[in-house]
C-alpha positions as CSV (number, residue, x, y, z in Angstrom):
1,M,141.4,93.6,93.5
2,T,143.1,90.6,94.8
3,H,144.6,90.1,98.2
4,V,147.1,87.7,98.9
5,V,148.0,86.6,102.6
6,E,151.2,84.3,102.8
7,L,150.9,82.3,106.0
8,E,154.2,80.7,106.6
9,R,154.1,80.3,110.5
10,C,151.4,79.6,113.1
11,P,150.0,82.7,114.4
12,Y,149.8,81.1,118.1
13,D,153.6,79.9,118.6
14,S,155.4,81.0,115.2
15,S,156.2,77.5,114.3
16,P,156.4,76.5,110.7
17,I,152.9,75.2,109.4
18,S,152.2,72.6,107.0
19,I,149.4,72.4,104.0
20,R,147.7,69.6,102.8
21,R,145.6,70.2,99.8
22,G,142.7,67.9,98.9
23,G,140.1,68.6,96.1
24,D,139.0,72.3,96.5
25,A,140.0,72.5,100.2
26,S,143.2,72.9,102.0
27,V,143.9,71.9,105.8
28,I,146.7,74.2,107.2
29,S,148.0,72.9,110.5
30,C,150.9,73.4,113.2
31,D,152.5,70.3,114.4
32,A,154.0,72.1,117.4
33,C,150.7,73.3,119.1
34,G,148.2,71.3,117.1
35,A,146.0,74.1,115.7
36,A,144.5,73.3,112.4
37,W,142.4,75.5,109.9
38,E,140.5,74.5,106.8
39,M,140.7,76.8,103.7
40,H,137.8,76.5,101.2
41,G,138.0,79.1,98.5
42,S,138.5,82.4,100.4
43,S,137.0,81.4,103.5
44,L,139.1,80.0,106.5
45,R,137.6,78.2,109.5
46,R,139.2,76.7,112.6
47,L,139.2,73.1,112.9
48,R,141.2,72.7,116.1
49,A,142.4,74.8,119.0
50,P,145.9,75.1,120.0
51,D,147.1,73.1,122.8
52,A,147.0,75.3,126.0
53,D,150.2,73.8,127.7
54,T,152.1,74.2,124.5
55,L,150.9,78.2,124.4
56,K,151.8,78.6,127.9
57,A,155.4,77.1,127.3
58,V,155.9,79.5,124.2
59,R,154.6,82.5,126.2
60,E,157.1,81.8,129.0
61,R,160.0,81.3,126.7
62,L,159.2,84.6,124.8
63,F,158.2,87.0,127.6
64,P,159.9,87.9,130.8
65,P,158.0,86.6,134.0
66,E,157.3,90.2,135.2
67,I,154.9,90.8,132.0
68,L,153.2,87.4,132.3
69,S,152.6,87.8,136.1
70,S,151.3,91.4,135.8
71,K,147.8,92.4,136.5
72,R,146.2,93.4,133.6
73,T,143.4,96.1,133.2
74,A,140.7,96.4,130.6
75,A,141.3,99.0,128.1
76,T,139.5,102.3,128.9
77,E,137.9,102.5,125.1
78,T,135.6,99.6,124.7
79,A,132.8,98.6,122.6
80,G,130.3,99.3,125.7
81,N,131.6,102.8,126.7
82,A,132.4,104.0,123.0
83,A,129.0,105.0,122.2
84,R,128.8,107.2,125.6
């Protein structure tokens, strides 16, 4: 069984991504936030993390201030207490 994943947009900021192929590997990158990944066969590894300031600006554009400023609490079901 073969699974296909079509990555068309950056998972961090939803910007279009670019793919550069070379030999048996491909570099997938986002020009907007700077994130980059290398795909070699079926494995994917992150080369570069997204720019923090860009992510902050995207989140501020997408979410209302009351959501971003709210105090977040830990989920009740965590790996640590699941076995109890």
